[in-house]
N, C-alpha and C positions, 0 to 999 in steps of 0.2 A: 805764793813765793816758797820755793822748796828750800832755799838756803835758809831763810828765816826759820822755818819748820825743824830744818836740821840742827840749826844752833839752839833751839830751845829743847831739842832732844838730847844734845850732846852733853854729857855729864863730865866735868873735869875729872882727871884722874885722881886728884888728892882726894875728892869726895868719895870716890870708889874704894880706895884704899882705906878709908875709915870704917867702911862696911865690910864686915868679915862674914862669908857665908858658913863658916864653921861654928859660929855662936848659935847655939839652938836657942829656939824661941822660948822654950819651957826648960828650966834646968832639971836635968835628968842625972841621976847617979851614973858613973861610968859602968857600962855593962861589963860583964866578966866573959862576955862572947862577942864575936865580931861577925859581921857579915861579909861574905867573900864574894867570888865572881859568879856570873850567870853560868849554870852548869848546862842547862839545855831548855829548850822550848818544846812543850809536848803537844802534838798535833793527833787528835783522834782521827782515825780514817775508816771508811766503810770496807775499802778493798786494799788490804796490805800489799798484795803483789803489785796492783796498779800503781800505788803511791810510791812503793819502792822503786819501780821502773822509772817514773816521772823524775824523781831526784837522781837516780843513777844515770838513766839514758838521755834524759832531755837536758837536764842541768849540769850533768858531769860531776856529780858529787860522789865522794866515796861513802858507802852504805855497808852496814853489818848484815850478817845474815839475821833472819828472824829468830828471836829467842822467846819460848813460852816461858810466862811467869805465872803459873797456877795460883801461888799465894796472892797474887795481886790481880788475878783474872783478867790478864792481857797478854798479848804477844806484842814484842816490841822490835823495832829496827832503828838503830842509830844512823843519823846521816851526819858525818864529820864537816864542819864548816871552818876548821882551823882555828878560831878563836872561841868556839862553844860548838854545841851539838843541837840537832833536832832529833826529838824521839817520836817516832810513829807508833801510835797505839792502835790496837785491834782488839776487840772482845775475845776473852777465851773462857769458854764456859758460861753457863747460863746466869749465873749472878755477877757478871762482869760489871763494873761501874761504868766501863765505856759503852757498853750495851744501851744503858740508859741514857747516857749522853747523845749517842747517835740516834736514838728515837726522836730526841728533842732537834737534832742537828743532823739531818739525813746526809747532808753533803761532807760532814766533818767540821773540823775547826780546831782552833787552839783550845787545848784543855787544861794545862797549867804552865807554870814557869817553875823552874828550879834553881835555887840560890844555894850555894854552899856556905857553910858556917864552919868556925873553927871548933866549936864545943855546942853538939847539938844537945845535950844533956841541959846544959846550963841555959841554952837559948829557950827549950820548951818550959823549963821552970820559970824563967824570966818573964817570958810571954803569957804564961797562964796567970802571973800574978798581974798582968797588965790588961787581964780579961780578954786575951785572943785565944778562940778555941781551937782546938786541934781535931782532927777527925779520928785520932786514935790516942788512947792514954799513954802509950810509949812509942818510941821510934821503931819501926821495922826494917828489915833488911831490904834495900831497894834493888833496881835493877843492876847497880855497879857494884853490888855487894858490900855496900855502906849503909850506915843506918839512916833512914829518913823519916820525915813526919810532914803531914799535910795541915795546913792552917785553912781555917774555915772560911770561904770566899766572903761570907757575909760580914766578917771582921776585918777583911782586907780589900776594900773597895771593889769587891765583886770578881776578884781575881783568885783561883784556887793557886796557893803558893805551896810548893814542895821545898823543905829545907833538907839539905844533904850534908852529912859529916865529910868535911874537906880531907 
């Protein structure tokens, strides 16, 4: 009987109002930094021209020109999505971190997500206190000309997370 199941699943609104999702399970001091919006999802691609053509010609997205970033060992193309971006990453140079990723994932795939923070210095200090490892001691200048830092995927549920100064 579906109506009986539905009535058992239906929770009165008063009970829902009593529970606040804003209450943390563990009391934590208010951080001096705040997480912002999703800046981009980065995708490692074995063929930058082919991937760029797919997003531009097949899906109709606005794409940037390829930009080499030798200090990061990548060439990047940004795909504009209105509310966020995708970053297409291709190896540049022999010691590119993307080359290693593509050896393990020949077809390419999602490499990292980038989330903005309002104070990257405070975020890094706070996260290190919380035993979250970073891939560099300090923030570096990223593809947007702003300070970025990468958080170790083993400390972040298997996801490589890039934080970028908003």
